[in-house]
C-alpha positions in Angstrom: -4.7 -5.3 3.1 -7.0 -3.4 0.8 -5.5 0.0 -0.4 -8.2 2.8 0.6 -7.9 6.5 0.5 -10.2 9.3 1.4 -8.9 11.3 -1.7 -8.3 15.3 -1.2 -7.4 17.2 -4.6 -5.2 20.1 -4.2 -5.4 21.0 -7.7 -2.3 22.3 -9.3 -1.1 24.2 -6.6 2.5 24.1 -5.8 3.7 23.2 -9.4 6.7 25.3 -10.1 5.7 24.8 -13.9 3.3 23.6 -16.3 4.4 19.8 -17.7 3.7 19.5 -21.3 0.9 16.9 -20.4 -0.5 18.5 -17.6 -3.7 19.7 -17.3 -4.6 18.9 -13.6 -8.6 20.6 -13.4 -9.4 18.1 -15.9 -7.7 15.1 -14.2 -9.0 15.6 -10.8 -12.2 17.2 -12.1 -12.1 20.2 -9.7 -10.6 23.7 -9.6 -11.4 24.7 -6.0 -8.6 24.4 -3.3 -9.6 22.9 -0.1 -8.9 24.6 3.1 -8.5 23.1 6.7 -12.1 23.1 7.3 -12.8 21.3 4.4 -10.5 18.7 5.3 -12.2 18.5 8.8 -15.3 18.1 7.4 -14.4 15.6 4.8 -12.6 13.4 7.5 -15.5 13.5 9.8 -18.2 12.5 7.3 -16.0 9.6 6.3 -14.9 8.5 9.5 -18.6 8.1 10.1 -19.0 5.9 7.1 -16.1 3.6 6.7 -16.2 0.3 8.5 -12.6 0.1 9.1 -10.7 3.4 9.4 -7.7 2.1 10.5 -7.2 0.7 7.1 -7.5 3.9 5.1 -5.4 6.7 4.6 -6.1 10.5 4.0 -4.4 11.5 0.7 -3.7 14.6 -0.5 -3.4 14.5 -4.5 -3.6 16.6 -7.6 -0.8 19.1 -7.2 2.9 18.8 -5.7 2.3 19.1 -2.1 5.6 19.7 -0.9 6.1 22.3 -3.2 2.9 24.7 -2.2 3.3 27.6 0.3 4.2 26.1 3.7 1.4 27.8 5.8 -1.0 26.4 3.7 0.6 22.8 3.6 0.7 22.9 7.4 -2.9 23.9 7.5 -4.3 20.9 5.8 -1.7 18.8 7.3 -2.8 19.9 10.9 -6.5 19.5 10.0 -6.0 15.9 8.8 -3.7 14.9 11.7 -6.5 15.5 14.0 -8.2 12.4 12.4 -5.1 10.0 12.6 -4.6 7.5 15.6 -6.0 4.8 17.3 -9.9 4.5 16.3 -9.3 6.9 13.3 -7.4 6.5 10.1 -4.1 4.9 9.9 -1.9 7.9 8.2 -1.8 10.5 5.6 -0.7 9.8 1.8 0.7 12.5 -0.5 2.0 13.0 -4.0 4.6 15.4 -4.7 7.4 16.3 -7.3 10.9 14.6 -6.6 12.8 18.2 -6.8 10.8 19.3 -3.5 12.0 16.6 -1.4 14.8 17.2 1.3 15.7 16.2 4.8 13.6 19.2 6.1 10.3 18.7 4.6 10.5 15.0 5.5 11.1 15.9 9.2 8.0 18.1 9.1 5.8 15.6 6.9 6.7 12.8 9.8 5.6 15.1 12.6 2.3 15.3 10.9 1.7 11.7 10.9 2.5 11.3 6.8 2.9 7.6 6.3 3.4 7.4 2.3 4.6 9.8 0.0 4.4 9.2 -3.8 6.5 10.7 -6.2 5.3 11.8 -9.6 8.5 10.2 -11.5 6.6 9.9 -14.8 9.8 8.6 -16.6 13.6 7.7 -15.5 14.7 8.8 -18.8 16.5 12.4 -18.9 15.7 12.7 -22.4 11.7 12.2 -22.1 11.6 14.5 -18.8 13.3 17.1 -20.6 11.2 16.7 -23.7 7.8 16.8 -21.5 9.4 19.9 -19.5 9.3 18.1 -16.1 12.0 20.6 -14.7 13.8 17.8 -13.0 16.4 14.7 -13.9 16.1 11.2 -13.4 18.8 11.5 -10.6 16.4 13.9 -8.6 14.0 10.9 -8.6 16.6 8.4 -7.5 17.9 10.6 -4.8 14.5 11.9 -3.7 13.3 7.9 -3.7 16.3 7.1 -1.4 15.5 9.8 1.3 12.1 9.0 1.6 13.0 5.3 2.3 15.4 6.6 4.8 13.1 8.3 6.7 10.7 5.3 6.9 7.8 6.4 4.7 5.9 4.2 2.4 7.4 4.9 -1.5 5.1 5.3 -4.2 6.3 6.0 -7.8 3.7 7.3 -10.3 4.8 6.5 -14.3 3.5 7.8 -17.4 3.7 5.5 -20.4 4.0 6.5 -23.9 5.1 10.5 -23.3 6.7 12.4 -26.1 10.4 11.4 -27.2 9.4 7.9 -25.3 9.5 4.3 -26.9 9.1 0.9 -26.2 12.8 0.6 -25.6 12.6 3.4 -23.3 9.6 2.2 -21.2 11.1 -1.3 -20.7 14.4 0.1 -19.5 12.3 2.8 -17.0 10.8 -0.8 -15.7 14.3 -2.2 -15.0 14.9 1.2 -13.4 12.1 1.0 -11.0 12.7 -2.3 -10.1 16.1 -1.5 -9.2 14.5 1.4 -6.6 12.0 -1.0 -5.3 9.2 1.4 -4.3 6.4 -0.1 -2.1 3.9 1.0 -4.5 3.5 2.3 -8.1 0.7 3.7 -10.5 0.8 3.2 -13.8 -0.6 5.7 -16.4 -0.8 5.5 -20.2 -0.6 9.0 -22.0 -3.9 10.7 -22.3 -3.3 13.5 -24.4 -5.6 16.6 -22.9 -6.8 19.8 -24.7 -5.0 22.8 -23.9 -1.8 21.2 -23.0 1.6 21.6 -25.1 1.6 17.9 -25.5 -1.9 18.3 -27.5 -0.2 20.9 -29.9 2.6 18.8 -30.4 0.2 15.9 -31.1 -1.8 18.0 -33.5 1.3 19.4 -35.4 2.4 15.7 -36.1 5.6 16.0 -33.9 4.1 13.7 -31.4 3.5 10.6 -32.7 1.9 7.9 -30.2 2.6 4.4 -30.3 -0.1 1.9 -31.1 -2.9 1.1 -28.5 -2.0 -2.8 -28.8 1.7 -1.7 -28.0 1.1 0.3 -25.1 -1.4 -1.9 -23.6 1.4 -4.8 -24.1 4.2 -2.8 -22.2 1.7 -1.5 -19.4 0.8 -5.6 -19.1 4.5 -6.4 -18.8 5.0 -3.8 -16.1 2.0 -4.9 -14.2 3.0 -8.5 -14.1 6.9 -7.5 -13.4 5.9 -5.3 -10.4 3.5 -7.7 -8.7 5.9 -10.4 -9.5 8.3 -8.3 -7.2 5.9 -7.8 -4.6 5.5 -4.2 -5.6 1.8 -3.4 -5.1 0.1 -1.5 -8.4 -2.3 0.8 -7.1 -3.5 2.1 -10.5 -3.1 0.8 -14.2 -4.7 3.4 -16.6 -6.4 6.7 -15.7 -9.6 6.5 -13.8 -12.8 6.9 -15.4 -13.6 10.4 -15.7 -16.4 12.2 -17.6 -13.9 15.1 -17.5 -11.0 13.0 -19.0 -13.6 11.8 -21.8 -14.8 15.3 -22.6 -11.2 17.1 -22.6 -9.1 14.1 -24.3 -7.5 14.8 -27.7 -5.6 11.4 -28.1 -3.9 8.9 -26.0 -4.6 5.5 -24.2 -7.8 5.8 -22.3 -10.3 3.1 -21.6 -12.5 2.8 -18.7 -11.0 -0.7 -18.0 -7.5 -0.5 -19.0 -6.3 -2.5 -16.1 -8.9 -5.5 -16.9 -7.5 -5.6 -20.6 -3.8 -5.4 -19.3 -4.7 -8.5 -16.8 -6.3 -10.4 -19.6 -3.4 -9.8 -21.7 -1.2 -11.5 -18.9 -3.1 -14.4 -18.9 -3.3 -14.7 -22.7 0.4 -14.9 -22.6 0.3 -17.5 -20.0 -2.1 -19.5 -22.0 -0.1 -19.2 -25.1 3.1 -20.4 -23.3 1.2 -23.5 -21.8 -0.3 -24.4 -25.3 3.0 -24.0 -27.2 4.7 -26.1 -24.5 1.8 -29.0 -25.3 2.3 -28.6 -28.9 -1.7 -27.7 -29.3 -2.4 -26.0 -32.3 -6.1 -27.1 -32.7 -8.8 -28.6 -30.6 -10.0 -27.9 -27.2 -8.0 -27.0 -24.3 -9.4 -27.2 -20.8 -7.6 -25.1 -17.9 -7.9 -24.6 -14.1 -7.8 -21.0 -12.8 -8.1 -19.6 -9.2 -11.7 -18.7 -8.9 -10.6 -15.3 -7.9 -8.7 -14.9 -11.1 -11.8 -16.2 -13.6 -12.5 -12.8 -14.9 -9.0 -12.1 -15.6 -8.1 -15.6 -17.3 -11.4 -15.1 -19.5 -10.2 -11.6 -20.7 -12.4 -8.2 -20.9 -15.7 -9.4 -22.4 -14.3 -12.8 -23.0 -11.4 -11.4 -25.2 -9.4 -14.4 -24.5 -11.9 -17.0 -25.3 -12.7 -15.0 -28.7 -8.7 -14.6 -29.4 -7.9 -18.5 -29.3 -11.3 -19.5 -30.9 -9.9 -17.5 -34.0 -6.9 -19.5 -33.9 -8.7 -22.9 -33.9 -8.5 -23.3 -30.3 -11.6 -23.9 -28.0 -10.3 -22.5 -24.5 -12.4 -23.9 -21.7 -11.7 -22.3 -18.3 -13.0 -23.9 -14.9 -12.4 -21.9 -11.7 -11.0 -23.9 -8.7 -11.0 -22.6 -5.2 -7.8 -24.8 -4.4 -5.6 -24.0 -7.1 -2.5 -21.8 -6.0 -0.6 -21.4 -9.1 -1.9 -18.8 -12.3 -3.3 -22.0 -14.3 -3.1 -25.5 -14.9 -3.7 -27.2 -18.4 -5.9 -30.2 -17.6 -7.2 -31.9 -20.8 -6.3 -31.4 -24.4 -9.0 -32.7 -27.1 -7.9 -32.7 -30.8 -10.2 -31.2 -33.2 -12.5 -33.4 -34.8 -13.0 -35.7 -32.0 
């Protein structure tokens, strides 16, 4: 089933402090807080437009939802709950901090029809969490995740790749820790350094040195592939395209087609493995790929075709409606023939 949200941004409200990387007003592109009436209006409008509302969730994003003032939180939930049920939307999704999850709030969320909770985990490394002023520990993430699953909610984890004090080794260790938690969904956000944040000051002073873009892209591609192989749905890979992000970005790993680049890299590695196994260093290699995967196999702007061409290998990729595996090498022609 395709994942679909009606996103309502509760911008930065509820957060107990400002994390080193955070500028939620830039990320969401809004500074206005919704009220219950706004939620009802948005939901009513979307209910009339969406063909299959039963596959869509009302989603509160942008802040730490369970940390907001309780009467405000219930005001938003009461409004959203009116649009959940048969013939309407299938539930409510929200994002929050792991240190604002306990049995009392989970019981309350359940009573309003909340179906999915995404934790802003960012990292499962205590050194990285402390350096980026998250204000909670890795154990807080694990404890909150366990409780959320115990109460029957869909569990999502939001991860940031390339934070201050992180490294390739740290990120790959995070990957293994997340796989052990087995969330239902993840979001992978390579770091974007936004103006006005502590991270921007650390970067501009030279204290925070970013990993190369190619390395972070490779890490995210590894994560994307491993999560999908484990049956964990990757809802997002890369920060969503936004004029606000492009305006306020100081440095980092932003590209409007970041996920497409990662998917192409996954296929590039698969091609390399097949070619190496077949002992092909030059010539023409013809592959079948599933039709729905053709753009991924070609790479973003046909980058995979160019990559192998520069190595002396002409890559010919044919879509197949029947092929179930990722790819199949069907013909090799030596160079010069």
